[in-house]
C-alpha positions, 0 to 999 in steps of 0.5 A, spaced: 500 499 499 503 506 497 502 512 502 497 516 498 492 510 500 494 510 508 494 517 509 486 518 505 484 511 508 486 514 515 481 521 514 475 520 516 470 522 510 463 525 511 459 522 507 456 526 501 449 530 503 444 528 497 440 535 496 434 535 492 434 539 484 428 542 485 429 547 491 432 552 486 429 555 479 432 559 475 429 565 473 428 566 466 428 574 466 434 576 470 438 568 471 437 569 478 437 562 482 430 563 486 427 558 491 421 553 488 417 555 495 418 562 495 417 562 487 411 558 488 408 562 494 409 568 490 404 565 484 410 564 480 412 571 479 419 572 481 421 576 487 427 579 484 425 582 477 417 580 477 418 576 471 411 572 470 412 565 470 408 560 466 404 556 470 398 550 468 391 549 469 391 546 477 395 553 479 391 558 475 385 555 478 387 554 486 390 562 485 383 564 482 377 560 485 374 562 492 379 557 497 381 553 490 375 550 490 373 548 483 369 543 478 372 540 472 369 540 466 369 534 462 373 534 456 369 532 449 371 527 446 374 528 439 378 523 434 385 522 435 389 523 429 384 524 423 390 525 419 394 519 421 399 524 421 407 522 422 414 525 422 420 524 426 414 521 432 407 519 430 403 524 433 399 518 437 405 517 441 406 525 442 400 526 445 402 520 450 408 524 451 404 530 453 399 527 457 404 523 461 407 529 462 402 534 464 397 529 467 391 533 462 387 531 456 389 535 452 392 543 451 385 547 454 382 545 461 375 548 463 372 549 470 366 552 473 366 555 481 366 562 484 371 568 483 369 572 490 363 569 490 361 570 483 360 565 478 364 563 472 367 558 468 375 559 467 378 555 461 386 555 461 391 553 456 397 550 457 404 550 454 406 545 456 402 541 452 405 540 445 406 548 446 398 549 447 397 548 440 390 549 438 387 542 435 380 539 435 380 537 442 382 545 443 376 547 439 371 542 442 373 544 449 372 551 447 366 550 445 364 546 451 366 552 456 362 557 452 356 552 453 357 551 460 357 559 461 351 560 458 347 554 461 351 557 468 349 564 465 356 567 467 363 570 464 367 565 460 374 567 461 380 564 457 387 564 459 391 564 453 397 560 451 399 557 445 404 557 439 399 557 435 395 552 430 397 544 430 401 542 425 399 535 426 391 536 424 393 540 418 386 544 416 383 541 421 386 545 426 385 551 422 378 550 423 377 551 429 378 558 428 371 560 425 368 554 431 371 558 437 368 565 434 362 562 432 362 560 440 363 567 442 358 569 439 353 564 442 356 568 448 354 575 445 348 573 444 347 571 451 348 577 454 354 574 457 361 577 458 368 574 454 374 575 458 380 574 455 387 574 459 394 573 455 399 570 457 406 568 455 406 566 449 400 567 446 401 566 437 399 563 431 392 562 429 390 562 437 392 570 437 387 570 430 382 567 433 379 567 440 385 571 443 383 577 440 375 576 440 374 578 448 370 584 450 376 586 455 383 583 454 387 583 459 395 581 458 399 579 464 406 582 465 411 582 459 407 576 455 409 575 448 403 576 444 403 576 436 400 573 430 407 571 426 415 571 430 419 577 430 425 575 426 419 573 421 416 580 421 423 583 420 425 579 414 418 581 410 418 588 411 425 588 411 426 593 417 428 593 425 422 592 429 421 597 436 424 595 443 418 591 446 414 589 440 409 584 440 410 585 448 404 586 453 406 594 454 407 595 447 400 592 446 397 596 451 401 602 448 398 601 441 391 600 443 390 592 442 389 591 449 385 594 455 389 593 461 396 589 463 394 586 470 400 583 474 398 576 477 397 578 484 391 583 482 388 579 477 383 575 481 381 581 484 381 585 477 376 580 474 371 579 479 370 586 478 369 585 471 364 579 473 360 583 477 359 589 473 359 585 466 354 579 468 347 581 468 343 581 474 338 575 474 331 578 472 
């Protein structure tokens, strides 16, 4: 045995402590490390730079509804993989992977409950489910949410977050644009408000349809909102776009949204709007 081995074996080493990998969250806005517990208690808003992180339906419903009590609406059944699409993977395999990762059936989930004592149906798109892409399932869920709001005589609030239409469903995904527009018209004929909350990111065919048809358009701070990407626009018009282009604050300044509301004040704001816009029962 060499002297190095003898010295090494004579030193009492302390066993390395195992540290969980999920204690810290790196903020995409400022790059700082934040305790996950502190981050979640702050409604997934960075306490250093105020960056609004992306959240899914469960977190959103718990933040909005009184006492975190709500009832999920059943997902409408739609035909899966109608085009038998395959690229590097089968479309059915991508759907299974997204369902396993998120625990959701599709990218839009509806729930009903009370927001400061006022009834509301709330739909939330989850960007984690295939980029929140709009396919037949999202279109059917949107219509179901609107119909539930009409049946309950309450507002329909939609939180958008999407990269656009779902390419694996081709023209069938684009057909959801007029379909959701008809559902919005049903709400208006019933005299009920349709409120849109634009979150990061809201782009593509979703922006070109139900995301921009609200009676009230709200955006979260810093949310990316647009149709085509900034690089595509710059290459098309051959000009440099202004700073902050397609961000919530820029759209507010140019009249495309009605207000930019911090997540901490969103529940209070929605309750006020619902109370003001929903007609009193006869």
